[in-house]
PDB file with SEQRES, HELIX, SHEET and CRYST1 records, atoms N, CA, C and O in Angstrom:
SEQRES   1 A   65  MET LYS LYS PHE VAL GLU ARG MET MET THR GLU ARG ALA          
SEQRES   2 A   65  ASP LEU GLU GLY LYS ILE LYS ARG ALA LYS SER ALA ILE          
SEQRES   3 A   65  GLU ASN PRO PRO TYR GLY SER CYS LYS GLU SER ILE MET          
SEQRES   4 A   65  LEU LEU CYS GLU GLN VAL LYS ALA MET GLU SER TYR LEU          
SEQRES   5 A   65  SER TRP LEU THR GLU ARG ILE LYS PHE GLU GLY ALA VAL          
HELIX    1 AA1 LYS A    3  GLU A   27  1                                  25    
HELIX    2 AA2 LYS A   35  PHE A   61  1                                  27    
CRYST1    1.000    1.000    1.000  90.00  90.00  90.00 P 1           1          
ATOM      1  N   MET A   1       0.845  -1.181  -0.001  1.00  0.00           N  
ATOM      2  CA  MET A   1       0.000   0.001   0.000  1.00  0.00           C  
ATOM      3  C   MET A   1       0.888   1.241  -0.002  1.00  0.00           C  
ATOM      4  O   MET A   1       1.951   1.261   0.619  1.00  0.00           O  
ATOM      5  N   LYS A   2       0.442   2.258  -0.698  1.00  0.00           N  
ATOM      6  CA  LYS A   2       1.208   3.488  -0.797  1.00  0.00           C  
ATOM      7  C   LYS A   2       1.246   4.203   0.549  1.00  0.00           C  
ATOM      8  O   LYS A   2       0.273   4.187   1.303  1.00  0.00           O  
ATOM      9  N   LYS A   3       2.378   4.826   0.836  1.00  0.00           N  
ATOM     10  CA  LYS A   3       2.565   5.508   2.122  1.00  0.00           C  
ATOM     11  C   LYS A   3       1.516   6.587   2.363  1.00  0.00           C  
ATOM     12  O   LYS A   3       1.001   6.707   3.475  1.00  0.00           O  
ATOM     13  N   PHE A   4       1.188   7.383   1.326  1.00  0.00           N  
ATOM     14  CA  PHE A   4       0.248   8.471   1.544  1.00  0.00           C  
ATOM     15  C   PHE A   4      -1.166   7.937   1.828  1.00  0.00           C  
ATOM     16  O   PHE A   4      -1.950   8.590   2.518  1.00  0.00           O  
ATOM     17  N   VAL A   5      -1.485   6.762   1.300  1.00  0.00           N  
ATOM     18  CA  VAL A   5      -2.776   6.144   1.601  1.00  0.00           C  
ATOM     19  C   VAL A   5      -2.780   5.662   3.052  1.00  0.00           C  
ATOM     20  O   VAL A   5      -3.778   5.808   3.757  1.00  0.00           O  
ATOM     21  N   GLU A   6      -1.671   5.095   3.489  1.00  0.00           N  
ATOM     22  CA  GLU A   6      -1.562   4.674   4.894  1.00  0.00           C  
ATOM     23  C   GLU A   6      -1.733   5.863   5.813  1.00  0.00           C  
ATOM     24  O   GLU A   6      -2.400   5.765   6.843  1.00  0.00           O  
ATOM     25  N   ARG A   7      -1.124   7.009   5.442  1.00  0.00           N  
ATOM     26  CA  ARG A   7      -1.268   8.221   6.263  1.00  0.00           C  
ATOM     27  C   ARG A   7      -2.720   8.694   6.284  1.00  0.00           C  
ATOM     28  O   ARG A   7      -3.217   9.121   7.327  1.00  0.00           O  
ATOM     29  N   MET A   8      -3.401   8.622   5.145  1.00  0.00           N  
ATOM     30  CA  MET A   8      -4.805   9.024   5.102  1.00  0.00           C  
ATOM     31  C   MET A   8      -5.666   8.101   5.974  1.00  0.00           C  
ATOM     32  O   MET A   8      -6.599   8.556   6.636  1.00  0.00           O  
ATOM     33  N   MET A   9      -5.352   6.823   5.967  1.00  0.00           N  
ATOM     34  CA  MET A   9      -6.119   5.872   6.781  1.00  0.00           C  
ATOM     35  C   MET A   9      -5.893   6.126   8.275  1.00  0.00           C  
ATOM     36  O   MET A   9      -6.821   6.018   9.077  1.00  0.00           O  
ATOM     37  N   THR A  10      -4.659   6.463   8.636  1.00  0.00           N  
ATOM     38  CA  THR A  10      -4.366   6.808  10.023  1.00  0.00           C  
ATOM     39  C   THR A  10      -5.087   8.095  10.406  1.00  0.00           C  
ATOM     40  O   THR A  10      -5.657   8.198  11.492  1.00  0.00           O  
ATOM     41  N   GLU A  11      -5.058   9.066   9.512  1.00  0.00           N  
ATOM     42  CA  GLU A  11      -5.745  10.341   9.753  1.00  0.00           C  
ATOM     43  C   GLU A  11      -7.251  10.119   9.911  1.00  0.00           C  
ATOM     44  O   GLU A  11      -7.888  10.731  10.768  1.00  0.00           O  
ATOM     45  N   ARG A  12      -7.810   9.244   9.085  1.00  0.00           N  
ATOM     46  CA  ARG A  12      -9.241   8.944   9.171  1.00  0.00           C  
ATOM     47  C   ARG A  12      -9.591   8.331  10.527  1.00  0.00           C  
ATOM     48  O   ARG A  12     -10.591   8.708  11.138  1.00  0.00           O  
ATOM     49  N   ALA A  13      -8.784   7.403  10.993  1.00  0.00           N  
ATOM     50  CA  ALA A  13      -9.032   6.771  12.293  1.00  0.00           C  
ATOM     51  C   ALA A  13      -8.942   7.804  13.414  1.00  0.00           C  
ATOM     52  O   ALA A  13      -9.767   7.802  14.328  1.00  0.00           O  
ATOM     53  N   ASP A  14      -7.949   8.680  13.347  1.00  0.00           N  
ATOM     54  CA  ASP A  14      -7.810   9.735  14.351  1.00  0.00           C  
ATOM     55  C   ASP A  14      -9.016  10.675  14.329  1.00  0.00           C  
ATOM     56  O   ASP A  14      -9.541  11.057  15.374  1.00  0.00           O  
ATOM     57  N   LEU A  15      -9.437  11.033  13.138  1.00  0.00           N  
ATOM     58  CA  LEU A  15     -10.570  11.943  12.986  1.00  0.00           C  
ATOM     59  C   LEU A  15     -11.856  11.311  13.516  1.00  0.00           C  
ATOM     60  O   LEU A  15     -12.664  11.986  14.154  1.00  0.00           O  
ATOM     61  N   GLU A  16     -12.046  10.026  13.255  1.00  0.00           N  
ATOM     62  CA  GLU A  16     -13.234   9.336  13.776  1.00  0.00           C  
ATOM     63  C   GLU A  16     -13.253   9.392  15.303  1.00  0.00           C  
ATOM     64  O   GLU A  16     -14.310   9.568  15.910  1.00  0.00           O  
ATOM     65  N   GLY A  17     -12.092   9.243  15.915  1.00  0.00           N  
ATOM     66  CA  GLY A  17     -12.005   9.323  17.381  1.00  0.00           C  
ATOM     67  C   GLY A  17     -12.324  10.720  17.887  1.00  0.00           C  
ATOM     68  O   GLY A  17     -13.009  10.879  18.897  1.00  0.00           O  
ATOM     69  N   LYS A  18     -11.828  11.728  17.189  1.00  0.00           N  
ATOM     70  CA  LYS A  18     -12.096  13.118  17.595  1.00  0.00           C  
ATOM     71  C   LYS A  18     -13.582  13.447  17.468  1.00  0.00           C  
ATOM     72  O   LYS A  18     -14.149  14.132  18.319  1.00  0.00           O  
ATOM     73  N   ILE A  19     -14.199  12.957  16.411  1.00  0.00           N  
ATOM     74  CA  ILE A  19     -15.637  13.196  16.222  1.00  0.00           C  
ATOM     75  C   ILE A  19     -16.419  12.525  17.349  1.00  0.00           C  
ATOM     76  O   ILE A  19     -17.342  13.115  17.911  1.00  0.00           O  
ATOM     77  N   LYS A  20     -16.048  11.300  17.669  1.00  0.00           N  
ATOM     78  CA  LYS A  20     -16.741  10.575  18.741  1.00  0.00           C  
ATOM     79  C   LYS A  20     -16.620  11.309  20.070  1.00  0.00           C  
ATOM     80  O   LYS A  20     -17.605  11.445  20.796  1.00  0.00           O  
ATOM     81  N   ARG A  21     -15.417  11.784  20.396  1.00  0.00           N  
ATOM     82  CA  ARG A  21     -15.216  12.492  21.656  1.00  0.00           C  
ATOM     83  C   ARG A  21     -15.960  13.834  21.672  1.00  0.00           C  
ATOM     84  O   ARG A  21     -16.501  14.235  22.703  1.00  0.00           O  
ATOM     85  N   ALA A  22     -15.983  14.516  20.536  1.00  0.00           N  
ATOM     86  CA  ALA A  22     -16.692  15.803  20.457  1.00  0.00           C  
ATOM     87  C   ALA A  22     -18.190  15.591  20.635  1.00  0.00           C  
ATOM     88  O   ALA A  22     -18.842  16.359  21.342  1.00  0.00           O  
ATOM     89  N   LYS A  23     -18.744  14.557  20.003  1.00  0.00           N  
ATOM     90  CA  LYS A  23     -20.175  14.268  20.148  1.00  0.00           C  
ATOM     91  C   LYS A  23     -20.510  13.916  21.591  1.00  0.00           C  
ATOM     92  O   LYS A  23     -21.582  14.262  22.088  1.00  0.00           O  
ATOM     93  N   SER A  24     -19.598  13.232  22.255  1.00  0.00           N  
ATOM     94  CA  SER A  24     -19.801  12.890  23.656  1.00  0.00           C  
ATOM     95  C   SER A  24     -19.841  14.169  24.504  1.00  0.00           C  
ATOM     96  O   SER A  24     -20.646  14.286  25.428  1.00  0.00           O  
ATOM     97  N   ALA A  25     -18.972  15.112  24.181  1.00  0.00           N  
ATOM     98  CA  ALA A  25     -18.942  16.380  24.914  1.00  0.00           C  
ATOM     99  C   ALA A  25     -20.212  17.190  24.652  1.00  0.00           C  
ATOM    100  O   ALA A  25     -20.669  17.924  25.529  1.00  0.00           O  
ATOM    101  N   ILE A  26     -20.778  17.063  23.466  1.00  0.00           N  
ATOM    102  CA  ILE A  26     -22.025  17.762  23.149  1.00  0.00           C  
ATOM    103  C   ILE A  26     -23.175  17.159  23.958  1.00  0.00           C  
ATOM    104  O   ILE A  26     -24.014  17.883  24.494  1.00  0.00           O  
ATOM    105  N   GLU A  27     -23.204  15.842  24.041  1.00  0.00           N  
ATOM    106  CA  GLU A  27     -24.272  15.155  24.766  1.00  0.00           C  
ATOM    107  C   GLU A  27     -24.164  15.357  26.269  1.00  0.00           C  
ATOM    108  O   GLU A  27     -25.177  15.440  26.964  1.00  0.00           O  
ATOM    109  N   ASN A  28     -22.939  15.437  26.769  1.00  0.00           N  
ATOM    110  CA  ASN A  28     -22.690  15.632  28.198  1.00  0.00           C  
ATOM    111  C   ASN A  28     -21.682  16.762  28.366  1.00  0.00           C  
ATOM    112  O   ASN A  28     -20.506  16.514  28.630  1.00  0.00           O  
ATOM    113  N   PRO A  29     -22.144  18.015  28.211  1.00  0.00           N  
ATOM    114  CA  PRO A  29     -21.216  19.162  28.240  1.00  0.00           C  
ATOM    115  C   PRO A  29     -20.449  19.231  29.555  1.00  0.00           C  
ATOM    116  O   PRO A  29     -21.004  18.984  30.625  1.00  0.00           O  
ATOM    117  N   PRO A  30     -19.179  19.566  29.461  1.00  0.00           N  
ATOM    118  CA  PRO A  30     -18.379  19.750  30.668  1.00  0.00           C  
ATOM    119  C   PRO A  30     -18.983  20.858  31.538  1.00  0.00           C  
ATOM    120  O   PRO A  30     -19.607  21.787  31.025  1.00  0.00           O  
ATOM    121  N   TYR A  31     -18.797  20.755  32.822  1.00  0.00           N  
ATOM    122  CA  TYR A  31     -19.328  21.756  33.752  1.00  0.00           C  
ATOM    123  C   TYR A  31     -18.842  23.145  33.360  1.00  0.00           C  
ATOM    124  O   TYR A  31     -17.654  23.343  33.107  1.00  0.00           O  
ATOM    125  N   GLY A  32     -19.737  24.079  33.313  1.00  0.00           N  
ATOM    126  CA  GLY A  32     -19.374  25.451  33.011  1.00  0.00           C  
ATOM    127  C   GLY A  32     -19.396  25.801  31.532  1.00  0.00           C  
ATOM    128  O   GLY A  32     -19.098  26.937  31.163  1.00  0.00           O  
ATOM    129  N   SER A  33     -19.744  24.844  30.679  1.00  0.00           N  
ATOM    130  CA  SER A  33     -19.789  25.119  29.243  1.00  0.00           C  
ATOM    131  C   SER A  33     -21.001  25.989  28.929  1.00  0.00           C  
ATOM    132  O   SER A  33     -22.113  25.705  29.374  1.00  0.00           O  
ATOM    133  N   CYS A  34     -20.782  27.030  28.175  1.00  0.00           N  
ATOM    134  CA  CYS A  34     -21.895  27.906  27.809  1.00  0.00           C  
ATOM    135  C   CYS A  34     -22.551  27.385  26.533  1.00  0.00           C  
ATOM    136  O   CYS A  34     -21.966  26.590  25.797  1.00  0.00           O  
ATOM    137  N   LYS A  35     -23.757  27.839  26.289  1.00  0.00           N  
ATOM    138  CA  LYS A  35     -24.531  27.402  25.134  1.00  0.00           C  
ATOM    139  C   LYS A  35     -23.810  27.709  23.821  1.00  0.00           C  
ATOM    140  O   LYS A  35     -23.819  26.897  22.896  1.00  0.00           O  
ATOM    141  N   GLU A  36     -23.186  28.887  23.746  1.00  0.00           N  
ATOM    142  CA  GLU A  36     -22.468  29.279  22.532  1.00  0.00           C  
ATOM    143  C   GLU A  36     -21.296  28.338  22.245  1.00  0.00           C  
ATOM    144  O   GLU A  36     -21.039  27.990  21.092  1.00  0.00           O  
ATOM    145  N   SER A  37     -20.603  27.936  23.281  1.00  0.00           N  
ATOM    146  CA  SER A  37     -19.469  27.015  23.126  1.00  0.00           C  
ATOM    147  C   SER A  37     -19.946  25.678  22.550  1.00  0.00           C  
ATOM    148  O   SER A  37     -19.301  25.120  21.662  1.00  0.00           O  
ATOM    149  N   ILE A  38     -21.056  25.174  23.046  1.00  0.00           N  
ATOM    150  CA  ILE A  38     -21.597  23.908  22.564  1.00  0.00           C  
ATOM    151  C   ILE A  38     -22.066  24.042  21.114  1.00  0.00           C  
ATOM    152  O   ILE A  38     -21.878  23.128  20.311  1.00  0.00           O  
ATOM    153  N   MET A  39     -22.673  25.180  20.784  1.00  0.00           N  
ATOM    154  CA  MET A  39     -23.123  25.419  19.406  1.00  0.00           C  
ATOM    155  C   MET A  39     -21.925  25.448  18.449  1.00  0.00           C  
ATOM    156  O   MET A  39     -21.990  24.902  17.348  1.00  0.00           O  
ATOM    157  N   LEU A  40     -20.848  26.082  18.874  1.00  0.00           N  
ATOM    158  CA  LEU A  40     -19.635  26.120  18.048  1.00  0.00           C  
ATOM    159  C   LEU A  40     -19.061  24.720  17.858  1.00  0.00           C  
ATOM    160  O   LEU A  40     -18.602  24.372  16.770  1.00  0.00           O  
ATOM    161  N   LEU A  41     -19.088  23.923  18.917  1.00  0.00           N  
ATOM    162  CA  LEU A  41     -18.595  22.551  18.820  1.00  0.00           C  
ATOM    163  C   LEU A  41     -19.470  21.738  17.851  1.00  0.00           C  
ATOM    164  O   LEU A  41     -18.955  20.899  17.112  1.00  0.00           O  
ATOM    165  N   CYS A  42     -20.771  21.982  17.854  1.00  0.00           N  
ATOM    166  CA  CYS A  42     -21.673  21.307  16.894  1.00  0.00           C  
ATOM    167  C   CYS A  42     -21.261  21.641  15.469  1.00  0.00           C  
ATOM    168  O   CYS A  42     -21.207  20.757  14.614  1.00  0.00           O  
ATOM    169  N   GLU A  43     -20.973  22.899  15.210  1.00  0.00           N  
ATOM    170  CA  GLU A  43     -20.543  23.318  13.871  1.00  0.00           C  
ATOM    171  C   GLU A  43     -19.204  22.674  13.496  1.00  0.00           C  
ATOM    172  O   GLU A  43     -18.988  22.283  12.349  1.00  0.00           O  
ATOM    173  N   GLN A  44     -18.318  22.574  14.480  1.00  0.00           N  
ATOM    174  CA  GLN A  44     -17.021  21.948  14.241  1.00  0.00           C  
ATOM    175  C   GLN A  44     -17.201  20.472  13.874  1.00  0.00           C  
ATOM    176  O   GLN A  44     -16.534  19.968  12.970  1.00  0.00           O  
ATOM    177  N   VAL A  45     -18.092  19.790  14.568  1.00  0.00           N  
ATOM    178  CA  VAL A  45     -18.353  18.380  14.275  1.00  0.00           C  
ATOM    179  C   VAL A  45     -18.886  18.214  12.856  1.00  0.00           C  
ATOM    180  O   VAL A  45     -18.493  17.282  12.154  1.00  0.00           O  
ATOM    181  N   LYS A  46     -19.772  19.101  12.429  1.00  0.00           N  
ATOM    182  CA  LYS A  46     -20.281  19.045  11.053  1.00  0.00           C  
ATOM    183  C   LYS A  46     -19.141  19.157  10.049  1.00  0.00           C  
ATOM    184  O   LYS A  46     -19.090  18.421   9.064  1.00  0.00           O  
ATOM    185  N   ALA A  47     -18.228  20.087  10.310  1.00  0.00           N  
ATOM    186  CA  ALA A  47     -17.084  20.270   9.407  1.00  0.00           C  
ATOM    187  C   ALA A  47     -16.186  19.035   9.413  1.00  0.00           C  
ATOM    188  O   ALA A  47     -15.714  18.603   8.361  1.00  0.00           O  
ATOM    189  N   MET A  48     -15.949  18.469  10.592  1.00  0.00           N  
ATOM    190  CA  MET A  48     -15.107  17.277  10.677  1.00  0.00           C  
ATOM    191  C   MET A  48     -15.755  16.098   9.963  1.00  0.00           C  
ATOM    192  O   MET A  48     -15.066  15.311   9.315  1.00  0.00           O  
ATOM    193  N   GLU A  49     -17.081  15.969  10.078  1.00  0.00           N  
ATOM    194  CA  GLU A  49     -17.767  14.878   9.391  1.00  0.00           C  
ATOM    195  C   GLU A  49     -17.695  15.049   7.874  1.00  0.00           C  
ATOM    196  O   GLU A  49     -17.563  14.070   7.139  1.00  0.00           O  
ATOM    197  N   SER A  50     -17.782  16.274   7.419  1.00  0.00           N  
ATOM    198  CA  SER A  50     -17.643  16.538   5.984  1.00  0.00           C  
ATOM    199  C   SER A  50     -16.236  16.163   5.523  1.00  0.00           C  
ATOM    200  O   SER A  50     -16.066  15.508   4.495  1.00  0.00           O  
ATOM    201  N   TYR A  51     -15.236  16.581   6.285  1.00  0.00           N  
ATOM    202  CA  TYR A  51     -13.845  16.250   5.950  1.00  0.00           C  
ATOM    203  C   TYR A  51     -13.649  14.734   5.962  1.00  0.00           C  
ATOM    204  O   TYR A  51     -12.968  14.190   5.093  1.00  0.00           O  
ATOM    205  N   LEU A  52     -14.241  14.055   6.937  1.00  0.00           N  
ATOM    206  CA  LEU A  52     -14.121  12.598   7.024  1.00  0.00           C  
ATOM    207  C   LEU A  52     -14.705  11.938   5.766  1.00  0.00           C  
ATOM    208  O   LEU A  52     -14.137  10.984   5.235  1.00  0.00           O  
ATOM    209  N   SER A  53     -15.825  12.452   5.310  1.00  0.00           N  
ATOM    210  CA  SER A  53     -16.446  11.919   4.110  1.00  0.00           C  
ATOM    211  C   SER A  53     -15.517  12.051   2.894  1.00  0.00           C  
ATOM    212  O   SER A  53     -15.343  11.094   2.139  1.00  0.00           O  
ATOM    213  N   TRP A  54     -14.933  13.218   2.709  1.00  0.00           N  
ATOM    214  CA  TRP A  54     -14.031  13.433   1.563  1.00  0.00           C  
ATOM    215  C   TRP A  54     -12.755  12.606   1.698  1.00  0.00           C  
ATOM    216  O   TRP A  54     -12.236  12.084   0.711  1.00  0.00           O  
ATOM    217  N   LEU A  55     -12.263  12.493   2.911  1.00  0.00           N  
ATOM    218  CA  LEU A  55     -11.074  11.687   3.142  1.00  0.00           C  
ATOM    219  C   LEU A  55     -11.343  10.216   2.795  1.00  0.00           C  
ATOM    220  O   LEU A  55     -10.510   9.553   2.178  1.00  0.00           O  
ATOM    221  N   THR A  56     -12.506   9.723   3.198  1.00  0.00           N  
ATOM    222  CA  THR A  56     -12.900   8.349   2.881  1.00  0.00           C  
ATOM    223  C   THR A  56     -13.013   8.152   1.372  1.00  0.00           C  
ATOM    224  O   THR A  56     -12.585   7.125   0.845  1.00  0.00           O  
ATOM    225  N   GLU A  57     -13.587   9.133   0.675  1.00  0.00           N  
ATOM    226  CA  GLU A  57     -13.694   9.044  -0.775  1.00  0.00           C  
ATOM    227  C   GLU A  57     -12.314   8.998  -1.444  1.00  0.00           C  
ATOM    228  O   GLU A  57     -12.118   8.261  -2.410  1.00  0.00           O  
ATOM    229  N   ARG A  58     -11.367   9.776  -0.936  1.00  0.00           N  
ATOM    230  CA  ARG A  58     -10.012   9.747  -1.480  1.00  0.00           C  
ATOM    231  C   ARG A  58      -9.372   8.385  -1.277  1.00  0.00           C  
ATOM    232  O   ARG A  58      -8.687   7.876  -2.164  1.00  0.00           O  
ATOM    233  N   ILE A  59      -9.597   7.792  -0.100  1.00  0.00           N  
ATOM    234  CA  ILE A  59      -9.032   6.473   0.178  1.00  0.00           C  
ATOM    235  C   ILE A  59      -9.659   5.448  -0.762  1.00  0.00           C  
ATOM    236  O   ILE A  59      -8.958   4.600  -1.314  1.00  0.00           O  
ATOM    237  N   LYS A  60     -10.969   5.523  -0.945  1.00  0.00           N  
ATOM    238  CA  LYS A  60     -11.657   4.608  -1.881  1.00  0.00           C  
ATOM    239  C   LYS A  60     -11.124   4.786  -3.298  1.00  0.00           C  
ATOM    240  O   LYS A  60     -10.916   3.805  -4.012  1.00  0.00           O  
ATOM    241  N   PHE A  61     -10.908   6.012  -3.700  1.00  0.00           N  
ATOM    242  CA  PHE A  61     -10.401   6.304  -5.037  1.00  0.00           C  
ATOM    243  C   PHE A  61      -9.063   5.626  -5.273  1.00  0.00           C  
ATOM    244  O   PHE A  61      -8.776   5.165  -6.378  1.00  0.00           O  
ATOM    245  N   GLU A  62      -8.250   5.568  -4.235  1.00  0.00           N  
ATOM    246  CA  GLU A  62      -6.940   4.919  -4.326  1.00  0.00           C  
ATOM    247  C   GLU A  62      -7.048   3.402  -4.223  1.00  0.00           C  
ATOM    248  O   GLU A  62      -6.038   2.701  -4.298  1.00  0.00           O  
ATOM    249  N   GLY A  63      -8.279   2.887  -4.051  1.00  0.00           N  
ATOM    250  CA  GLY A  63      -8.497   1.451  -4.020  1.00  0.00           C  
ATOM    251  C   GLY A  63      -8.126   0.774  -2.717  1.00  0.00           C  
ATOM    252  O   GLY A  63      -7.889  -0.433  -2.686  1.00  0.00           O  
ATOM    253  N   ALA A  64      -8.072   1.547  -1.636  1.00  0.00           N  
ATOM    254  CA  ALA A  64      -7.643   0.976  -0.353  1.00  0.00           C  
ATOM    255  C   ALA A  64      -8.802   0.513   0.507  1.00  0.00           C  
ATOM    256  O   ALA A  64      -8.581  -0.121   1.539  1.00  0.00           O  
ATOM    257  N   VAL A  65     -10.047   0.814   0.108  1.00  0.00           N  
ATOM    258  CA  VAL A  65     -11.202   0.394   0.909  1.00  0.00           C  
ATOM    259  C   VAL A  65     -12.077  -0.525   0.097  1.00  0.00           C  
ATOM    260  O   VAL A  65     -13.104  -0.992   0.588  1.00  0.00           O  
TER     261      VAL A  65                                                      
END                                                                             
């Protein structure tokens, strides 16, 4: 497998973990979190999910999935 595809797969796994942790923080906000902070985190998760989708498509394009 090509090195850059391996790096993309590692990045995808890391990103999936970050999305999972962020969603957990949204569902159970840390003490003292304001509504605006949670709303911003929601927007960040949307962006990360979009990036994850494109990253997955690139990996598929390279024939690694």
